[in-house]
C-alpha positions as CSV (number, residue, x, y, z in Angstrom):
1,M,122.2,33.6,120.5
2,S,121.2,30.2,120.5
3,K,123.6,27.9,118.6
4,N,120.5,25.7,117.5
5,P,117.5,28.0,116.7
6,N,115.6,24.9,115.6
7,K,116.0,23.1,118.7
8,R,112.8,24.6,120.4
9,A,110.8,23.6,117.2
10,K,112.2,20.3,116.8
11,S,111.4,19.4,120.6
12,A,107.7,20.7,119.9
13,K,107.5,18.3,117.1
14,R,108.6,15.4,119.1
15,D,106.4,16.1,121.9
16,E,103.4,16.4,119.6
17,P,102.6,12.8,119.4
18,M,102.7,12.4,123.1
19,S,100.3,15.1,123.5
20,S,98.1,13.5,121.1
21,A,98.0,10.4,122.8
22,M,97.6,11.9,126.4
23,K,94.3,13.8,124.5
24,F,93.1,10.3,123.4
25,F,93.7,9.0,127.0
26,L,91.7,11.6,128.5
27,A,88.9,11.5,126.1
28,G,88.9,7.7,126.7
29,C,88.5,8.3,130.3
30,V,85.9,10.7,130.0
31,A,83.9,8.4,127.7
32,E,84.0,5.5,129.9
33,L,82.9,7.8,132.7
34,Y,79.8,8.5,130.9
35,L,79.2,4.7,130.4
36,L,79.7,4.1,133.9
37,L,77.2,6.7,135.1
38,I,74.6,5.3,132.8
39,Y,75.4,1.8,134.0
40,R,75.0,2.9,137.7
41,F,71.6,4.7,137.3
42,Y,70.0,2.8,134.7
43,I,71.3,-0.7,134.0
44,N,72.2,-1.4,137.7
45,A,69.3,1.1,139.0
46,D,68.3,1.0,142.8
47,S,64.8,0.2,142.0
48,D,62.7,-0.2,138.7
49,L,60.9,3.1,139.2
50,Q,64.4,4.6,138.7
51,R,65.1,2.5,135.7
52,I,61.7,3.5,134.2
53,A,62.6,7.2,134.9
54,W,65.7,6.9,132.9
55,Y,64.1,4.9,130.2
56,D,61.2,7.4,129.9
57,S,63.0,10.6,130.1
58,Y,66.5,10.9,131.2
59,L,67.9,8.9,128.1
60,W,65.8,11.2,126.0
61,V,67.1,14.2,127.4
62,L,70.6,12.8,126.9
63,L,70.0,11.8,123.5
64,G,68.6,15.3,122.6
65,A,71.4,17.1,124.2
66,G,73.9,15.1,122.2
67,A,72.0,15.9,119.0
68,V,72.2,19.9,119.9
69,I,76.0,19.6,120.8
70,L,76.4,17.6,117.6
71,V,74.8,20.5,115.5
72,I,76.7,23.2,117.6
73,G,80.0,21.6,116.9
74,A,79.2,21.0,113.3
75,V,78.2,24.6,112.8
76,C,81.4,26.0,114.6
77,A,83.5,23.7,112.4
78,Y,82.0,25.0,109.3
79,L,82.2,28.7,110.3
80,W,85.6,28.6,112.1
81,R,88.3,29.0,109.3
82,S,91.4,28.6,111.1
83,E,92.3,24.8,111.5
84,K,93.0,24.9,115.3
85,K,89.4,26.2,115.9
86,R,88.2,23.8,113.3
87,N,89.5,21.0,115.2
88,W,87.6,22.1,118.4
89,G,84.2,22.3,116.5
90,L,85.0,18.6,115.3
91,I,85.8,17.7,119.0
92,I,82.6,19.0,120.1
93,A,80.6,17.4,117.2
94,A,82.2,14.3,118.1
95,A,81.2,14.5,121.8
96,G,77.6,15.3,121.0
97,L,77.3,12.1,118.6
98,Y,78.9,9.9,121.2
99,M,76.7,11.2,123.8
100,G,73.4,10.8,121.8
101,A,74.4,7.6,120.2
102,V,75.3,6.1,123.7
103,A,71.9,7.0,124.9
104,G,70.0,5.7,121.9
105,L,72.0,2.5,121.8
106,V,71.3,1.7,125.3
107,R,67.6,2.5,125.3
108,W,67.0,0.4,122.2
109,N,68.8,-2.8,123.7
110,M,70.7,-2.6,127.3
111,S,73.2,-5.2,126.1
112,A,74.8,-2.7,124.1
113,M,76.2,-1.3,127.2
114,T,78.4,-4.3,127.6
115,L,79.8,-3.6,123.9
116,L,80.4,0.0,124.5
117,M,82.2,-0.5,127.6
118,V,84.6,-2.9,125.7
119,V,84.9,-0.7,122.6
120,V,85.6,2.4,124.2
121,P,88.8,1.3,126.0
122,V,89.8,-0.6,122.8
123,V,89.5,2.9,120.6
124,M,91.4,4.8,123.3
125,L,94.5,2.5,123.1
126,L,94.4,2.5,119.3
127,G,94.3,6.0,119.2
128,I,97.3,6.1,121.6
129,L,99.0,3.6,119.2
130,W,98.5,5.3,116.4
131,N,100.3,8.5,117.5
132,L,103.2,6.7,119.1
133,Y,103.9,3.4,117.1
134,D,104.9,3.1,113.5
135,R,101.9,3.2,111.0
136,E,102.3,-0.6,110.0
137,C,102.4,-1.6,113.7
138,A,99.2,0.7,114.6
139,L,97.2,-0.5,111.3
140,A,97.8,-4.4,112.1
141,L,96.7,-3.7,115.8
142,T,93.7,-1.8,114.8
143,I,92.7,-4.7,112.4
144,L,93.1,-7.3,114.9
145,G,91.2,-5.2,117.5
146,A,88.4,-4.8,115.1
147,T,88.3,-8.5,114.5
148,L,88.4,-9.3,118.4
149,I,85.3,-7.1,118.8
150,A,83.6,-8.6,115.7
151,L,84.3,-12.5,117.0
152,W,83.0,-11.2,120.4
153,I,79.8,-9.9,118.8
154,F,79.3,-12.9,116.9
155,R,79.5,-15.3,119.9
156,R,77.1,-12.9,121.7
157,G,74.4,-12.4,119.1
158,F,74.6,-14.2,115.9
159,S,72.0,-16.5,117.1
160,S,69.7,-14.0,118.7
161,T,66.2,-13.6,117.7
162,T,66.3,-10.0,118.7
163,V,69.6,-8.8,117.1
164,G,70.9,-11.6,115.0
165,V,70.0,-10.0,111.8
166,Y,72.0,-6.8,113.0
167,V,74.7,-8.9,114.0
168,K,75.0,-10.4,110.6
169,I,74.8,-7.1,108.6
170,V,77.6,-5.9,110.7
171,L,79.8,-8.6,110.3
172,A,79.1,-8.6,106.6
173,V,80.1,-4.9,106.2
174,Y,83.2,-5.6,108.6
175,L,84.5,-8.5,106.0
176,V,83.9,-6.2,103.0
177,V,85.6,-3.3,104.6
178,L,88.5,-5.3,105.8
179,I,89.0,-6.9,102.4
180,A,88.8,-3.7,100.6
181,L,91.4,-2.4,102.9
182,L,93.8,-5.2,102.1
183,V,93.3,-4.6,98.4
184,Q,94.0,-0.8,98.7
185,V,97.0,-1.5,100.8
186,A,98.3,-4.0,98.3
187,R,97.8,-1.5,95.4
188,K,99.7,1.2,97.6
189,K,96.4,3.5,97.4
190,L,96.5,4.5,101.0
191,P,99.9,6.4,101.6
192,K,98.5,8.5,104.5
193,L,97.4,5.3,106.4
194,L,100.4,3.3,105.3
195,P,103.4,5.1,104.1
196,L,105.2,3.6,100.8
197,Q,108.3,3.0,102.9
198,A,106.5,1.1,105.5
199,D,106.7,-2.7,105.5
200,P,103.2,-4.1,104.8
201,L,103.9,-7.7,106.1
202,P,102.2,-7.0,109.4
203,V,99.1,-5.7,107.9
204,Y,98.8,-8.6,105.6
205,V,99.5,-11.1,108.6
206,A,96.8,-9.4,110.6
207,G,94.3,-9.2,107.6
208,G,95.0,-12.8,106.9
209,L,94.6,-14.1,110.5
210,S,91.5,-12.0,110.6
211,L,89.8,-13.4,107.7
212,A,90.6,-17.0,108.8
213,S,89.2,-16.4,112.1
214,M,85.9,-15.0,110.9
215,A,85.8,-17.7,108.4
216,I,86.2,-20.6,111.2
217,A,83.8,-18.7,113.4
218,L,81.2,-18.8,110.5
219,I,81.8,-22.8,110.2
220,N,81.8,-23.1,114.0
221,S,80.6,-21.0,116.6
222,V,82.3,-22.8,119.3
223,A,85.7,-22.2,117.4
224,A,85.1,-18.5,117.8
225,Y,85.9,-18.6,121.4
226,Y,89.4,-20.2,120.6
227,A,90.0,-17.8,117.6
228,M,89.5,-15.0,120.0
229,W,92.3,-16.2,122.5
230,V,94.7,-16.9,119.6
231,L,94.0,-13.5,118.1
232,A,94.4,-11.7,121.4
233,I,97.7,-13.4,122.0
234,I,99.2,-12.4,118.8
235,A,97.9,-8.9,119.2
236,F,99.8,-8.8,122.7
237,G,102.8,-10.1,121.0
238,L,102.8,-7.9,118.3
239,A,102.3,-4.8,120.8
240,V,105.2,-5.9,122.7
241,Y,107.7,-6.6,120.0
242,Y,107.0,-3.0,118.7
243,T,107.3,-1.6,122.1
244,V,110.8,-2.8,122.6
245,K,111.4,-2.0,118.9
246,Q,110.5,2.0,119.7
247,L,112.6,1.9,122.7
């Protein structure tokens, strides 16, 4: 008989975060590959006829297929009672939503492809961080990463005549969500997101820097470029610090 019967269970528990991180990595690779295929055959088409064919038919097919997969996944998640099977249903639904949403966004505006090709790797890295790092570090880096994307969107489309209104709406919603998140963290109302014993200081610092950067960008659009670099350096330094701390 084993001297420690719980050894195997403890080992499996330690391996679970790494397994989840690898799932995020693989999902991010597949999602980015999907974007690259659309970029190759639609955005960077060999001829105008190929681009027109994608615009008129193939993107609609991908959008419809994504909607069907989304419905199938949602139904499976509802019908399957066990937690493991329900998770598979949710994964299928999320894949369908992503597939259809990307096709719809790209057909609406081709410039959305550039944003998606940046957002997907960022989300993948943040998913890995949430599984491997402390909650306060993961939440702080998530706030900084979201703010970097918001600043990038601001610089690209704030003064645009076609998408400027949508950009302003998205930025306003993001600021409201960020302020509400910081208030809830201060009130200790999010124990699942940030445990009570966690140090909230990195979250406050990330939130304060994000709000200051957005305010500076609204006052001077040129300053948004430098604010992006400052936040990127801070995010990189925070990631390196917590990586060394984890080791």
